[in-house]
N, C-alpha and C positions, 0 to 999 in steps of 0.2 A: 294296975295302970289301965286307964280307959283310952281307947283309940277311936277317933272319929274321922270320917272322911266325907267329902262331898264331891259331886261331879255334875256339871251344868247340863241343863236341857238345851235343845237346839231348834232352830228353824232352818228349813232347807229351802233356799231360794230357787235353785235350778239344778236339773240333771237327776233328780230323784227317780229311782227306778232303773237307771243305767248302772247302778252299783249292785244289781242283783244278778247272780249267776243263772243261766249261762251267758247272758248278754255280755257282761263285763269281761268274762273269760275269753270270749271269741272276738268281740269288737272293741273292747275297752270302754270304761265308764268314766264320767266326770261329773262332780257334784260341787256346787257352791253353797256353803252353809255358814251359819254364825251361831255361837252360843249366847244364851240369855241369862238374866239374873233370876232363874228358877233352878232348883237343884234337887238331886237325889242324895240322900244321906245314909250312911251306915255307921253304926256304933258297936264296938266290941268291948264287952266288960268281962272281967274274970268271973268264972262260975264254978259250980261243983262239978261232979263227974258226969256232966250232961252237955250236949250241944242243943241250945235253945235258940230258935230263930223266931222273931216276932215282927209282924208288920203293924206298925202303929196306925197306918191309914185305915186298914181293914179289920183291925182287932182280931188278927189271926196269928196263931203261934203253933209251932211244932217242937217236939223235944225228943232227942234220941240219945242213947248211950254212946260213948266215944267210939266204940268198936261196932256199933250197930249199923247195918246197911240201911240206907235211906229207901223209903218207899216213894216213888214218883206217882203221886195221886192227884196232881193239880193244885196242891197246897204248897205254895212257896217253892215250886220246882226249880226256878232259876237260881234261887239262893242255894238250894241243895246241890245243884250242879257245880256252882262255884266252890262250895265247901268240899265237895267230893274231889275236885281237881287238887286242891291244896292238901287234902287228907292223903291222897294217893301219892303225890309228888314230894311233899315236904313233911307230912305228919303233923298232928296237932298235939301240943304238949299239955293238954289239960282241958277241962270244961270251960265253956264260955257262953255268954248270952249275947246274941246279935240282934240289934234293933234296926229296922229299916223304915225309912220315911221318904216320901216323894212329894214334891211341890205340885205335881200334875198327875192325874190318874192315868192308868193304861188306856190306850185308845185316844189319847189327846192329840197324837200326831207330832209330839215334841220329843220323841226318842226317849221316853221315860224308862222303858224296860232296859235299854242298853245303858242308860245313865246309872240305874241302880246296880246293874251288873258290874260296871266299871268302878263304882264307889265301893262295893263290897270287895272286889279284887284288890283295890288299893288299900283298904283297911286290913285285910288278911295279909297282904304282902308286907305291910308295915309291921304288923304283929309278929310275923315270922322272919322279919329282916331279909325279905327277898327283894332284890333290886330289879325294877322294871322301868325301862324308858317308855315314853308315850307310844312308840310303835309296838313294843312288846306288850304293853298293857292293852292296846286296842286289838291286837291280833289274838291275844288270849281271850279277851271278852267275846270277840266274834266266834272263836272256836267253841267256847263254853255255851254261848247263847244259841248259836245256829246249829251246831253239830251235837254237842252233848245234851242240851235241853231240847233240841229239835224244834225251836221256834223259828218259823219262816221269816225271811226278811233279807235285807241287803247288808252292805258293809259300811255304809257311811256313818251310821249313828255312833258306833264304837269309836271311830277315829275322831269324830267331831267332839265328843265329850271328853275323850282322853287328852286331846290337844288344847281345846278351847280357842275362842276368838273367831275371827273371819278366816276361813280356809277354803282353798280350792284343792279338791282331793281327786286324784286320778287313780283308777283301778285297772289292773290287768289280772291275769290268771293267778299269779303267785305273789303279787306285790301291790302295795298302795304307796303313792307319793303324796305327801301333804305339803302344800305350799301356802304358808301364812301370807295373807294380804296386808301390806302396809298401807292402809288407807289414810288419807289426810284427815286431820281431826274435824275440819269443817264438813267433809263428806259424811263422816259418822254422825255429826250433829244434825245435818240436814236430813239424812236418812232416818234417824230416830224420830225427828219431828214429823216427818211425812208418813211414817209407818203407823198403821192402825190395826190393832189385834182384836179379834172377836171370837168368842166361843159360840158355835152354832149348834152344838149338841149332835144328836143323831148317833146311829150305830156305826162304829169304826172297827171293821174287821180286816186289819191289814193283811193277815195271812191269806184270807180268801181272795183279796184283790191281787196279791202277789202271785198266787197260784194261777189266776186267770191271765195275768201278764206273762208269766213264764210259759204257760201253755200256748198263748198266741205266738210268742217268739219261736218256740220249738216247732210249731206247725208252719212257721214261715209266713204267717198272715201279713200281707203287704202293708196295710195301713197301720197296725200297731208297731211293726218294726220301723217303718218310716217315721212314726211319731217318736219312738225312742231315739232314733238317730237325730231327729230335729231338736229334742230337748237337750241332748248332749251338746250339740253345736251351740244352742242358745246359752248354755252354762258358760262357755268360753266368751260369748258376747257380753253376758252379764258381768263377768269378771272384768273385762276391759272397760265397761261403762263405769263401774265403781272405781277402778284405778284412775280413771280420767275425771272422776268427780261429777259425772253426768247422771244425777239422780232421776230426772225426767225420762231419759232414755232407758235407765234401769227399770223404771215402772212400766214402760211400754213393753219391754222385753218380758217382764213378768206375765203380762197379759198374753203375749204370744206363747209363752211357755205353758200357761194354763190351758189354752186352747189345744195345744199339742198333747198335753198330758192326758186330757180327757179321752183321747183316741187310743190310749194304750191298753185299756181294759174296761170292761163293764163294771160299774160300781164305784169308780173313782169319783164321779159326781152323782148327785141326786136332784130331784126337783127342788127340794129345800135349798140345797147349795146353789143351784142355778138361780133361784129367786133372790137369794142374798147377794150373790155376785152381780146380778143385773142391777139391783138397787144401788149397790155401791158404785158401779160404773156410771149409772145415770146421774148420781150425785156428784161425780167428778173424780172418782178414783182412776188413776192411770193404769193400774193393773193389780193383780193379786193372785192368790191361790189358796188351796187347802194345804196346811202343813202336814206332811207325812204322806202315807200311801193314798189317802182319800177316804171318802165315804162319810166323814163327819169329823168332829173335834174342833180344832182351832183353824180359823182362816186369818189371813193378813192381807192388807192392801197398802199400796203406796199412793199417796195423794199429794198434789201441790198444797203447800201449807195454807193457801187461801181457800182451799176446798176441804180442809181437814174436818172442820166441824159439821159441814153439810154431809160429808160421808158418814161421820159418826151418828148423826141424827137419822140418816137413812137406815143404818144398821140397827139402831135401836127400834125403829119402827117395824123392822123385820123380826124383832124378838131376839136378836143376837145380844150376847152379854159382852160389853167392852172390857178389855183387860189391858193394863199397862205393863209392858216389858221394857227393859233396857238391855243393852248388850253387855256381855261379860267376857273379859279377855283371858280368863284363867281356865285351865282344864282341871282334871282331877287333882284334889289336894287332900292329904291325910295329915293328922296331927295327934299328939298325945295330950291327955288331960290329967 
């Protein structure tokens, strides 16, 4: 029997960075995000007496005997950490071949590594008949990715992809509370029509940016800490704007949030990003931001529909690659083939 799973990628509208410890542990974090119609996939097929893991995207594979200890050498280490968890807690009942595929590359700013982690956990849990609700799934993915695999980052991505849809997520030291937003259909349609996505490239090293952000917070640097407090407050304002169906106000809040986010750490923006952002704003974008920690990857903007094509033309003139996304309301799903 073949088991397949998928988990959606996400865009983070506001509050990103306040989900990173120790800020969220001491002051509480809040993030507004939505999942999109791009996914991370995991497939499990029966195999011989080997554990084989293959990344279709990068044409990389590793193979181990069932009782052989994994070597963490930078090759599919996140997948190894997921398998190690299930091997230690539940055991594996035979060989298998695991194939992984992601609709977006690492560094895209769309939460791709957390989505692949959640997808693989979902597939293995289904294979081993382990029941996990979305909270348990997200928390396990966070523990495996951030603690076991040692990949720096926050807590929002695992919850966003496990639950799916538009969510307002609040974080404290030992818990997260996910509040799904019941937006009116016309608000979703208007927001989708006004959103413009563009891939701007560049080097995206989220762990390095997060290290700088954490260091600034731990040193008590006034401007970065004030910026974190501000983007958290703006996340609440963004939630209210969407619930009221006020897309123009939401766009303006995005701009304010981006201006605050740039103050959190060096490397969040670059001259290239600044040029793209300025061109989009001059063409009529109400606001926008880099998706993820910053430094590169995908940017998105909200524009009045009457200015949508002008903004798209401006982005193309800057060499950005326009991409079409729509929202996805589902979280991780696993099925048998």
